[in-house]
KOLVOVEX-847711 format. One record per residue (C-alpha): residue in three letters; residue number from 1; x, y, z. Coordinates in Angstrom, 2 decimals, padded with zeros to 5 digits. Example, Ala and Ser with C-alpha at 12.3 -4.5 7.8 and 13.67 -1.06 7.14 Angstrom:
! residues 2
+-----+-----+---------+---------+---------+
: res :   n :       x :       y :       z :
+-----+-----+---------+---------+---------+
: ALA :   1 :  012.30 : -004.50 :  007.80 :
: SER :   2 :  013.67 : -001.06 :  007.14 :
+-----+-----+---------+---------+---------+
This chain:
! residues 293
+-----+-----+---------+---------+---------+
: res :   n :       x :       y :       z :
+-----+-----+---------+---------+---------+
: MET :   1 :  094.60 :  109.20 :  100.85 :
: PRO :   2 :  092.24 :  108.25 :  103.76 :
: PRO :   3 :  094.19 :  107.54 :  107.03 :
: ALA :   4 :  094.93 :  104.04 :  108.60 :
: ALA :   5 :  096.77 :  104.24 :  111.84 :
: LEU :   6 :  099.87 :  102.42 :  112.66 :
: THR :   7 :  098.40 :  102.36 :  116.05 :
: ASP :   8 :  099.34 :  098.80 :  116.47 :
: ALA :   9 :  102.07 :  097.94 :  114.77 :
: PRO :  10 :  104.44 :  096.45 :  117.42 :
: HIS :  11 :  107.17 :  098.45 :  119.20 :
: PHE :  12 :  110.49 :  096.62 :  118.90 :
: ALA :  13 :  113.67 :  095.54 :  120.96 :
: LEU :  14 :  117.21 :  094.40 :  120.45 :
: PRO :  15 :  117.72 :  090.57 :  120.30 :
: THR :  16 :  118.12 :  088.88 :  123.70 :
: GLU :  17 :  120.00 :  085.68 :  124.58 :
: SER :  18 :  116.85 :  083.95 :  125.64 :
: VAL :  19 :  115.03 :  084.62 :  122.36 :
: LEU :  20 :  118.00 :  083.39 :  120.35 :
: GLN :  21 :  118.36 :  080.22 :  122.41 :
: ALA :  22 :  114.67 :  079.52 :  121.88 :
: THR :  23 :  115.04 :  079.55 :  118.12 :
: SER :  24 :  118.43 :  077.93 :  117.41 :
: PRO :  25 :  121.28 :  076.36 :  119.28 :
: PRO :  26 :  123.42 :  078.66 :  121.58 :
: THR :  27 :  126.42 :  079.09 :  119.29 :
: ALA :  28 :  126.93 :  082.96 :  119.77 :
: SER :  29 :  128.77 :  084.81 :  122.50 :
: THR :  30 :  126.51 :  087.12 :  124.32 :
: THR :  31 :  126.61 :  090.85 :  125.17 :
: PRO :  32 :  124.50 :  093.05 :  127.52 :
: GLY :  33 :  121.15 :  093.71 :  125.74 :
: GLY :  34 :  121.90 :  091.55 :  122.67 :
: THR :  35 :  123.76 :  088.55 :  121.23 :
: ALA :  36 :  126.84 :  088.97 :  119.06 :
: PRO :  37 :  127.45 :  086.36 :  116.37 :
: ASP :  38 :  130.57 :  084.35 :  116.72 :
: ALA :  39 :  133.69 :  085.94 :  115.07 :
: ALA :  40 :  133.98 :  082.81 :  112.88 :
: ALA :  41 :  130.32 :  083.20 :  111.69 :
: SER :  42 :  130.79 :  086.81 :  110.85 :
: GLY :  43 :  134.21 :  086.53 :  109.41 :
: GLY :  44 :  135.82 :  088.87 :  111.95 :
: ALA :  45 :  135.58 :  090.26 :  115.36 :
: ALA :  46 :  132.21 :  090.23 :  117.21 :
: PRO :  47 :  130.13 :  093.47 :  117.15 :
: ASN :  48 :  130.46 :  096.02 :  120.05 :
: PRO :  49 :  128.06 :  095.29 :  122.77 :
: VAL :  50 :  124.85 :  097.31 :  123.35 :
: GLN :  51 :  124.12 :  098.11 :  126.96 :
: GLU :  52 :  120.40 :  098.84 :  126.84 :
: ASP :  53 :  117.50 :  096.95 :  125.26 :
: ASN :  54 :  115.31 :  099.79 :  123.85 :
: GLY :  55 :  112.25 :  097.61 :  123.14 :
: THR :  56 :  112.14 :  098.28 :  119.34 :
: ASN :  57 :  112.92 :  094.88 :  117.83 :
: PRO :  58 :  109.81 :  092.78 :  116.99 :
: ALA :  59 :  111.83 :  089.58 :  117.24 :
: THR :  60 :  112.57 :  090.13 :  121.01 :
: ASN :  61 :  109.89 :  088.75 :  123.22 :
: THR :  62 :  110.25 :  090.22 :  126.78 :
: THR :  63 :  107.62 :  091.36 :  129.32 :
: ASN :  64 :  106.99 :  095.00 :  129.05 :
: PHE :  65 :  104.41 :  097.69 :  129.75 :
: THR :  66 :  103.96 :  100.68 :  127.38 :
: MET :  67 :  102.18 :  103.85 :  127.77 :
: ARG :  68 :  102.06 :  106.15 :  124.67 :
: ASN :  69 :  100.10 :  109.06 :  123.23 :
: GLU :  70 :  099.66 :  109.73 :  119.50 :
: PHE :  71 :  098.19 :  112.94 :  118.17 :
: THR :  72 :  097.50 :  113.23 :  114.44 :
: HIS :  73 :  096.32 :  116.22 :  112.36 :
: LEU :  74 :  094.51 :  115.10 :  109.24 :
: LYS :  75 :  094.31 :  116.78 :  105.84 :
: GLY :  76 :  091.16 :  118.93 :  106.00 :
: GLY :  77 :  091.54 :  120.11 :  109.61 :
: ASN :  78 :  090.38 :  117.13 :  111.67 :
: ASP :  79 :  092.26 :  115.80 :  114.65 :
: ILE :  80 :  092.73 :  112.41 :  116.34 :
: ASN :  81 :  094.30 :  111.88 :  119.70 :
: THR :  82 :  094.82 :  108.42 :  121.05 :
: SER :  83 :  096.36 :  107.26 :  124.19 :
: TYR :  84 :  097.41 :  103.60 :  124.49 :
: ALA :  85 :  098.21 :  101.27 :  127.44 :
: SER :  86 :  099.64 :  097.90 :  126.39 :
: PHE :  87 :  101.11 :  094.94 :  128.11 :
: LYS :  88 :  103.20 :  092.13 :  126.41 :
: PHE :  89 :  104.39 :  088.91 :  127.84 :
: PRO :  90 :  106.57 :  086.06 :  126.36 :
: ILE :  91 :  105.30 :  082.63 :  125.54 :
: LEU :  92 :  106.91 :  079.38 :  124.19 :
: ASP :  93 :  110.19 :  079.91 :  125.88 :
: GLN :  94 :  110.35 :  083.51 :  124.54 :
: ARG :  95 :  110.02 :  082.48 :  121.01 :
: GLY :  96 :  106.62 :  084.28 :  120.88 :
: SER :  97 :  104.60 :  086.80 :  122.79 :
: VAL :  98 :  101.05 :  088.04 :  123.42 :
: LEU :  99 :  100.24 :  091.66 :  123.55 :
: PHE : 100 :  097.08 :  093.29 :  124.96 :
: GLN : 101 :  096.31 :  096.89 :  124.17 :
: VAL : 102 :  093.73 :  099.31 :  125.28 :
: PRO : 103 :  093.18 :  102.62 :  123.42 :
: PHE : 104 :  091.42 :  105.77 :  124.67 :
: VAL : 105 :  090.40 :  107.93 :  121.65 :
: PHE : 106 :  089.50 :  111.60 :  121.40 :
: ASN : 107 :  088.25 :  112.87 :  118.04 :
: ASP : 108 :  087.63 :  116.37 :  116.66 :
: PHE : 109 :  086.13 :  116.25 :  113.18 :
: THR : 110 :  084.88 :  119.81 :  113.06 :
: GLY : 111 :  087.38 :  120.54 :  110.28 :
: THR : 112 :  085.17 :  118.76 :  107.78 :
: ASN : 113 :  082.01 :  118.52 :  109.88 :
: PRO : 114 :  081.59 :  121.83 :  111.77 :
: ASP : 115 :  078.31 :  120.64 :  113.42 :
: LEU : 116 :  079.76 :  117.34 :  114.63 :
: PRO : 117 :  080.60 :  117.38 :  118.44 :
: GLN : 118 :  083.88 :  116.30 :  119.73 :
: THR : 119 :  083.86 :  112.75 :  121.00 :
: GLY : 120 :  086.02 :  110.55 :  123.21 :
: GLY : 121 :  086.07 :  107.15 :  124.94 :
: LEU : 122 :  087.29 :  103.60 :  124.88 :
: GLY : 123 :  088.40 :  102.42 :  121.45 :
: ASP : 124 :  088.51 :  098.89 :  120.10 :
: VAL : 125 :  090.80 :  096.63 :  122.25 :
: LYS : 126 :  093.54 :  094.77 :  120.41 :
: PHE : 127 :  095.30 :  091.51 :  121.02 :
: GLN : 128 :  098.47 :  090.37 :  119.05 :
: LEU : 129 :  100.30 :  087.17 :  118.93 :
: THR : 130 :  103.97 :  087.09 :  117.72 :
: TYR : 131 :  105.97 :  084.08 :  116.81 :
: ASN : 132 :  109.49 :  083.77 :  115.49 :
: SER : 133 :  109.15 :  081.08 :  113.09 :
: TRP : 134 :  112.68 :  080.85 :  111.67 :
: MET : 135 :  116.26 :  082.12 :  112.46 :
: SER : 136 :  119.37 :  081.95 :  110.32 :
: GLU : 137 :  122.34 :  080.07 :  111.71 :
: ASP : 138 :  124.30 :  083.17 :  112.26 :
: LYS : 139 :  121.36 :  084.65 :  114.25 :
: ARG : 140 :  121.26 :  087.71 :  112.02 :
: PHE : 141 :  117.96 :  087.04 :  110.13 :
: THR : 142 :  114.79 :  086.25 :  111.97 :
: LEU : 143 :  111.44 :  085.56 :  110.33 :
: VAL : 144 :  108.47 :  086.84 :  112.47 :
: ASN : 145 :  104.75 :  086.13 :  112.07 :
: PHE : 146 :  101.95 :  088.01 :  113.59 :
: LEU : 147 :  098.25 :  087.76 :  114.18 :
: GLU : 148 :  096.28 :  090.85 :  115.32 :
: ALA : 149 :  092.65 :  090.93 :  116.52 :
: TRP : 150 :  090.42 :  093.87 :  117.44 :
: VAL : 151 :  087.15 :  093.33 :  119.26 :
: PRO : 152 :  084.38 :  095.92 :  118.92 :
: SER : 153 :  084.59 :  097.36 :  122.42 :
: ALA : 154 :  084.51 :  101.07 :  121.48 :
: ASP : 155 :  081.96 :  103.38 :  123.31 :
: ASN : 156 :  078.84 :  103.78 :  121.26 :
: VAL : 157 :  079.35 :  107.57 :  121.01 :
: LEU : 158 :  082.54 :  106.97 :  118.97 :
: ILE : 159 :  080.84 :  104.40 :  116.68 :
: ALA : 160 :  077.66 :  106.42 :  116.20 :
: ARG : 161 :  079.24 :  109.87 :  115.55 :
: GLU : 162 :  082.44 :  109.18 :  113.59 :
: PRO : 163 :  081.91 :  110.12 :  109.91 :
: ASN : 164 :  082.50 :  106.97 :  107.86 :
: SER : 165 :  085.45 :  106.13 :  110.07 :
: ASN : 166 :  085.78 :  102.52 :  108.68 :
: GLU : 167 :  086.66 :  104.16 :  105.38 :
: PHE : 168 :  089.71 :  105.78 :  106.98 :
: THR : 169 :  092.99 :  104.27 :  105.79 :
: ALA : 170 :  095.04 :  104.67 :  108.88 :
: PHE : 171 :  092.89 :  104.39 :  111.90 :
: ASN : 172 :  090.81 :  101.92 :  113.98 :
: LEU : 173 :  088.62 :  104.50 :  115.84 :
: GLY : 174 :  085.73 :  102.25 :  116.72 :
: THR : 175 :  084.76 :  099.93 :  113.91 :
: GLY : 176 :  081.76 :  098.04 :  115.20 :
: LYS : 177 :  083.49 :  095.04 :  113.69 :
: TYR : 178 :  085.62 :  092.05 :  114.64 :
: VAL : 179 :  088.86 :  092.57 :  112.71 :
: LEU : 180 :  091.76 :  090.16 :  112.12 :
: GLY : 181 :  095.16 :  091.23 :  110.97 :
: PRO : 182 :  097.65 :  088.42 :  109.97 :
: GLY : 183 :  101.15 :  089.82 :  109.45 :
: ILE : 184 :  104.65 :  088.66 :  108.36 :
: GLY : 185 :  108.07 :  090.39 :  108.42 :
: PHE : 186 :  111.68 :  089.88 :  109.22 :
: VAL : 187 :  114.45 :  091.44 :  111.25 :
: TYR : 188 :  118.06 :  091.62 :  110.03 :
: ALA : 189 :  120.75 :  092.53 :  112.41 :
: PHE : 190 :  123.92 :  093.91 :  110.82 :
: GLN : 191 :  125.18 :  094.08 :  114.46 :
: PRO : 192 :  123.16 :  093.85 :  117.71 :
: ASN : 193 :  122.71 :  097.70 :  117.58 :
: ILE : 194 :  121.84 :  098.00 :  113.87 :
: ILE : 195 :  118.76 :  096.36 :  112.52 :
: ILE : 196 :  116.34 :  096.75 :  109.57 :
: ALA : 197 :  112.80 :  095.39 :  109.63 :
: PRO : 198 :  110.08 :  095.37 :  106.94 :
: LEU : 199 :  106.63 :  094.37 :  108.26 :
: TYR : 200 :  103.37 :  093.85 :  106.44 :
: PHE : 201 :  099.80 :  093.33 :  107.92 :
: TYR : 202 :  096.54 :  092.75 :  106.25 :
: GLU : 203 :  093.44 :  093.77 :  108.23 :
: VAL : 204 :  090.00 :  092.26 :  107.36 :
: SER : 205 :  086.68 :  092.54 :  109.16 :
: VAL : 206 :  085.14 :  089.12 :  109.75 :
: ALA : 207 :  081.86 :  089.91 :  111.65 :
: GLY : 208 :  080.10 :  092.65 :  113.52 :
: ASP : 209 :  077.65 :  095.48 :  112.93 :
: PRO : 210 :  076.25 :  094.95 :  109.39 :
: ASP : 211 :  075.56 :  098.78 :  109.01 :
: LYS : 212 :  079.21 :  099.65 :  109.36 :
: ALA : 213 :  081.48 :  099.52 :  106.30 :
: ARG : 214 :  083.68 :  096.57 :  105.75 :
: ILE : 215 :  087.45 :  096.79 :  106.34 :
: ARG : 216 :  090.11 :  095.59 :  103.91 :
: ARG : 217 :  093.42 :  097.42 :  104.72 :
: GLY : 218 :  097.16 :  096.63 :  104.08 :
: LYS : 219 :  099.81 :  098.20 :  106.38 :
: TRP : 220 :  103.57 :  098.36 :  105.49 :
: ARG : 221 :  106.00 :  099.37 :  108.15 :
: LEU : 222 :  109.53 :  099.78 :  107.01 :
: PHE : 223 :  112.23 :  100.93 :  109.52 :
: ALA : 224 :  115.82 :  100.75 :  110.54 :
: MET : 225 :  117.22 :  101.22 :  114.09 :
: TYR : 226 :  120.69 :  102.39 :  115.34 :
: ALA : 227 :  121.58 :  102.43 :  119.02 :
: TRP : 228 :  124.52 :  103.85 :  120.86 :
: GLU : 229 :  126.05 :  102.38 :  123.98 :
: SER : 230 :  124.91 :  105.49 :  125.81 :
: GLY : 231 :  121.23 :  104.24 :  125.40 :
: ILE : 232 :  120.31 :  106.86 :  122.75 :
: TYR : 233 :  118.83 :  105.42 :  119.55 :
: VAL : 234 :  117.29 :  106.56 :  116.25 :
: LEU : 235 :  114.67 :  104.73 :  114.28 :
: PRO : 236 :  113.65 :  106.28 :  111.00 :
: GLU : 237 :  110.46 :  104.72 :  109.69 :
: VAL : 238 :  108.29 :  104.70 :  106.57 :
: ASN : 239 :  104.56 :  103.70 :  106.97 :
: ILE : 240 :  102.47 :  102.99 :  103.98 :
: GLN : 241 :  098.81 :  102.06 :  104.41 :
: THR : 242 :  096.29 :  101.09 :  101.82 :
: ASN : 243 :  092.50 :  100.87 :  101.86 :
: TYR : 244 :  091.80 :  098.21 :  099.34 :
: LEU : 245 :  088.09 :  098.93 :  099.08 :
: THR : 246 :  088.65 :  102.61 :  098.18 :
: GLY : 247 :  092.05 :  102.40 :  096.65 :
: ASN : 248 :  093.48 :  105.10 :  098.86 :
: ASN : 249 :  097.07 :  105.23 :  100.13 :
: ASP : 250 :  098.39 :  107.01 :  103.24 :
: PHE : 251 :  102.10 :  107.62 :  103.11 :
: TYR : 252 :  103.79 :  108.69 :  106.35 :
: VAL : 253 :  107.35 :  109.20 :  107.46 :
: ALA : 254 :  108.13 :  109.23 :  111.17 :
: PRO : 255 :  111.59 :  109.17 :  112.65 :
: GLU : 256 :  111.63 :  107.98 :  116.35 :
: ILE : 257 :  114.35 :  109.15 :  118.75 :
: GLY : 258 :  114.66 :  107.55 :  122.19 :
: TYR : 259 :  116.74 :  106.91 :  125.29 :
: SER : 260 :  116.98 :  103.84 :  127.28 :
: LEU : 261 :  118.17 :  103.58 :  130.95 :
: LYS : 262 :  117.76 :  100.50 :  133.24 :
: ARG : 263 :  115.23 :  098.80 :  131.09 :
: THR : 264 :  113.07 :  101.87 :  130.70 :
: THR : 265 :  112.78 :  103.71 :  127.35 :
: PHE : 266 :  111.52 :  107.24 :  126.68 :
: TYR : 267 :  110.86 :  108.27 :  123.06 :
: VAL : 268 :  109.28 :  110.80 :  120.79 :
: LYS : 269 :  108.24 :  110.22 :  117.29 :
: PRO : 270 :  107.24 :  113.23 :  115.03 :
: GLY : 271 :  105.83 :  112.37 :  111.65 :
: ILE : 272 :  104.68 :  114.03 :  108.34 :
: GLY : 273 :  102.38 :  112.83 :  105.55 :
: ILE : 274 :  103.54 :  112.71 :  101.89 :
: ALA : 275 :  100.88 :  114.15 :  099.51 :
: PRO : 276 :  098.02 :  113.40 :  101.80 :
: ASP : 277 :  094.39 :  113.50 :  100.66 :
: VAL : 278 :  091.45 :  114.62 :  102.93 :
: ASN : 279 :  091.50 :  112.70 :  106.14 :
: ASP : 280 :  094.97 :  111.28 :  105.52 :
: ARG : 281 :  097.72 :  111.92 :  108.07 :
: GLN : 282 :  099.16 :  115.39 :  107.43 :
: TRP : 283 :  101.44 :  115.48 :  110.48 :
: GLY : 284 :  101.54 :  114.13 :  113.95 :
: ILE : 285 :  103.58 :  113.37 :  117.11 :
: GLU : 286 :  103.82 :  110.29 :  119.33 :
: PHE : 287 :  105.62 :  110.06 :  122.64 :
: GLY : 288 :  105.74 :  107.38 :  125.27 :
: VAL : 289 :  107.63 :  105.20 :  127.78 :
: ARG : 290 :  108.34 :  101.41 :  127.65 :
: CYS : 291 :  109.10 :  099.58 :  130.86 :
: GLN : 292 :  110.68 :  096.10 :  130.57 :
: PHE : 293 :  110.65 :  093.54 :  133.32 :
+-----+-----+---------+---------+---------+
């Protein structure tokens, strides 16, 4: 299964009062870091409050800055290390958001190409638009739409020396293409501190270097999150990515563990591939910090 990175799937946060008010009338009582449905709507007492917004809910649109590093070891011995700097800000009265992300990539493909030098540099810059298109009356279910876009900004050394990188299933390493990625998903909050969220993105190249392979990829991100009032949270995730041109699938399981304090979240996210093929993700680790303003 060739790899396609979840590099850009959004990092998420607990629902906030401003987001809920932007999508439906303010009929719920609020709690620090989230909104608790009315007792009448939920058929009982309101859920316990959550003290810290950990930035993991895709339906929450706040201003934040994220620095993270992702190291991935591929089946066959190759390694990819990418550092990301991203900035997100709300729009449309916090019903949507815009994200700007800059990657810095370091590749070591000597596992399958011993004569290929190690390379590094700026990757393809990504923009992402998020919009909460619908919310249920009890404010537990939110439908979220996405539009991702990558521009071919990668250093020439990455584009020229990467071996058939556009055929990878889980990575945008420097495509030489303009790539669009519409997406859709939903967030269901059992309580403000317990959510589930399946998300799907379809990536397609629309223009760019004609000598580079086309891109047609699908990305599933399925996760749940549980947060304690102490600020500690866990987020088990299943990531399935498919290259529709080669038929390859990259299946990856990655539990995230984090801690939030005063609107700053620190997290670590180890991962392991399930039955990987050559150049699929075999194992990896991600760590980072999210700061909300």
